N, C-alpha and C positions, 0 to 999 in steps of 0.2 A: 504494500500500500504506500502511496505517496505520503509526504510529511503531513502529520495530523494537523488539521485546522483547529485553532484554539478558540473556544467560546469565551466571552468576557469573564465569566466567573471561574474559568479554568486557568487564568493567567499565572497564579502562584504555582499551580501544579506544573504548568508548561515550563516555567523558569527552573524549577527543581529538576525536571526531566532533561532539560538542556544541559544543566551542570552534570547530571548523571551520564548523559551521552558522551560528553567530553572526557570524563574520567574513564569510561569504558573503551574509548577509542585509543587510549594509550597502548602502545604495542607490548611493553613489558612493565606492567604496574608493580610498584613496590608493595610489600605486605601491608603497609599503612594505607596505601591507596585502595587495596582490595577490601580492607576493613571499612574504609569510608564509603566504598561502593555499596557494600552490603547494608550499611546503616541508611544510606540514602534511598535504596530501594524500599526498605521498610517504611521510611518516612514518606516516600511518594505514595505508596499504597495506603498508608494511614490517612494522608491528606485527601486522596481521592475518595476514600470511604466516608470521611467526615463531610466533604463537600456534597457528595451525591446522596447522602442520607438526609440532607437538610435543604434540598432544592425547593424553591418556591414554584408556583404554577407557571409563571412566565419563563423561568429557567428550564422547566420541563418542556415547554413549547420549543425553546431553542434547541434542546437535545433532540426532540422529535423531528426537527427540521434540519439537523446537521447534514451538511453536504456529503459527508462520507458515511452516513448511516446506511446499513444494508437495505436494499430495496427488493422489490418482488423478484426481479431477474436474478439477483444474488442468491435469494433463498431457493429459487427454482434449480439453480446449479448445485447448491450445497445440501439440499434436503431431498429433492425429488429425482427420480430416474425416468428415463424414456418419455420425456415431455413431448407431446405431439400437439402443436398449436392448432386451434380451430379459428377460422376467420369469418368475419362478416355477419350481418344481421338479416340477410336475405331480403332487405328492403331498401337500404340506402347506401351502406358502405361498411368498411372495417374501421372501427374506432380503436386506435392503438393505445389509448389511455387505459383500456381494460384488456388484459391478456387472458385468454381462455384455452383450455385444452385438456387432453387426457394425460395423466401422469401416474407414477407409482411411488409410494412411500413404503420402503421395505418391500414386502411382497403384496401389498394391497393396492389395487387400482382405484383411482379417484378421478373426479372431475375438478380441475383447478380453475379458479377465477381470481384474478388479482389486479390491483391498480398499480401502474408503473409511472413514476414521475420522470425519470431520467436525471443524469448528472450534468453533462455539458450542454451547451446550447443546442447542438444538433439533436441529442436524445430528447431534451425537453420539448423541442419543437415537434419532433415525431410523436411523442406521447402526450402532447398538449399539457405538460406539467401535471399529469395525472388527473386532469379535470375532464370527465367523460361527457360526451354528447348523448342524446337519446339513443342513437344507434349502438352505443357502447352498452347501455343497460338492456337494450333489446337482445344484443348478442349474448350477454351474460345470462339472461333469462332463458333464451333458447337452448343454450348449452346445459343449463341446470335441468331443464325439462328432459333433455336427452339423458342426462345422468339418472334422473328419477325413473325413466323408462327401463333402464338397464340395471336399476338398483345399485348405482355407484354412489358412494359418499361424495359430498361436495365440500371443498375447502376454499374459503374466500379470504384473501388478504386485502385489508383495507388500508389505503395510504393516499389520501387526497385532501386538499384544502376545501373541496366542494365540487359539485357538478358544474360544468361550464355554463356561465350565465349569459352567453351571447344571444343576440336576437335570433340567429339561425337555429340555435338549440331550442329556444322557446317556441319558434314557429313549427318545429318538428315534434313538439310535444314533450318537452323535458319533464315538466311536473307530472304529467299524466303517466309517463313511462316509469318514473320512480315510484309513483303510487301503485301502479300495476305490479311492479316487482315486489313491493311490500306485501301485497295481497297474495300473489302467486307463490312467493317463497314461504309464506306462512303455512301453505298447505301442500308443499311438495313431499311426497311420501318416501323420503330418503334422508339419511343423516346429513346435517349441515353444520359445519364448524366455521366460525368467523373469527378472525384475529386482526386487531388493529395493530399494525406494525410501526406506524409513525403518526401521521395526522389522520384523524377521523372527523372530517368536517361536514356537518350539515347533512342534507338529503343526499349529497354525493356519496357519503359513506353508508347511509341507511339503505341506499339502492341495492347494495349487495350484503346487507348487514343483519338479515333476519335468520337466525339459526338456533339450533338446539343447544349449542355451547358457544358463548361469545367471550373471548378473552382479549387482553391487552398486554403488550409489552410494558415493562415497568415504567419506562420514560416515554410514553406516548400519551396522546389525549384524544378524547371523543366528545364532540360538542355539537350543539345545534347551530353554532355560529363561530367564526374565528374570533380570537380576542381583538384583532384590529377592527373587524366589522362591528362587534359589540361596543367597542370604545367609540367608534364613529357615531353610533346611534345614541348612546347614553351620555357621552361626554363631548361629542362633536369633534373629536380629534383622536387620531391613532396613537398619539404619544401616551395615552392612558391605557394602552394595551395590557400593561402589567397589572393594573387595577382590575381590568375586565377579566383577565385570566383567573385572578383570585376569586372574583365574584361568581364565575361560571361553574366552579366546582367540577371540572372536567378531567381531572387526572385519574389514573387507575385506582389510587387509594381512596379517592372521593367516590368513585362510581361503584366499586364492589359492595360497600355497605348498602347502597341504594338498590342493589339487585340489577343494575344495568348490565354488568358483566359478571361472569362466573369465575374468572381466574385471572390472576396477575402473573405473567411469565417473567421471571427474574432475568435481568440483563447482566452482562459481565461487569466487573468493577470498572467504573468510569464510563459506562454506556456501551450500547451495541456497536457504535462506530469504532471502538478501540479493538474489538475482536469479533470479526464476522463469523468465524468458524465456531467459536464458543457459543455465540448467540444462536446460530443455526442449530447447534446441538441441543440447547435448552428448548428451542421451539419445536424441534422434531420430537423430542421426548414427550412434550405436552400433546402434540397432534396424535402420536401413536397411542398414547394412553386414552385419549378422548375417543378416538376411532374404535378402540377395543370396547370401551364402555357403551357407546351408542349402538354398536353392531349387535348387542344383545337384546335390543328393544325391538318390538314388533312395529309395523307401520302405525297401527292405532295408538300404541304407547308413545311413539315419537311425536305424532301430531298433538296428542293430548298434553304431553309434556311441553311442547313448544308453545301451545296456546296458553297454558297456565303460566309459563315463564314470563311471557310478555304482559299478561294481565296483572301480574304481581309486581311489576317494576315500580319503583318509587317508594319513598318514605316521606310522610308528611304529618303534620299535627294541625289541629284546628281547635279553637276554643272561642267562646264569646266573652266579652268583658262583663263584669257584674251588672246584671239588670238588662244588658243588651239583648234584644230579641225575645224579651219576656213581657207578658201582660201584667196587669195590676195584681193578679192573683199568684204571680210567680211562675205560671205555666208558660211553656214556649208558645210564641205566636204561630198561628197556622200560616202556611204559604210562604 
């Protein structure tokens, strides 16, 4: 991997790692230098652990968007075998923001659906920064229906800032297609696993996000709106994105108690961008275990479980102030 890009809150770690790299580059280090290297490694790991255990919501967004964070194509190479890509929606075209196809994980055949952003300008242009058009969601749904026909489990990787908001996408039925995907995914009679691997933004994420098991990587987010969009609406300026990120409660540790997700998949020390292979190993372990669990359920059990899962999402409290909503006799008012 090329030199690691440093996020603002990682600068003290980067400075220490630069010093460590210089010491390790010495051809014949003295015993004292070897001892200093060992101590510095321990200190660097301790610093990474302390920093990453106390990230705020906005810092987690920055990690989720890290340019070197593993993306869908990276995981396809590291986790899956024999990927055969399927193209097109049989109506308009092939949206490269969503990749679909047959794949194998260990010895189990699956249908894979994942959003790909791209890293350099050429890739991002090809994949439209991971923001799908209606034809992308049509393609995804068609392949999922094929999977259900042959009783293949479906694995969806979510990584998008949102569905593409352009005029052409709206004219071709963006909102309708996402809503249709929500309805149809809710009743597909085959196991569906959804994983937020980076950004899980708005309806663009939900369009492939209805599953029997929904998980998030430790430093990802899943939200009805981006923090910049929320800040623009509430505070009229994107400079308040950090405040919006905290208010939205969209991190993995926020969403698991609410029942929005079922599992938080641990990332390597310092984030997934530091060790792609280790992150892929953690993710593969979760996928294999979940596939094994869901494969034991009948079609009826799957659908009942999926329905109950989404009906139970959310935790809230409500109460009335003293005397509010009551009549003179202390009884609740009707209507």
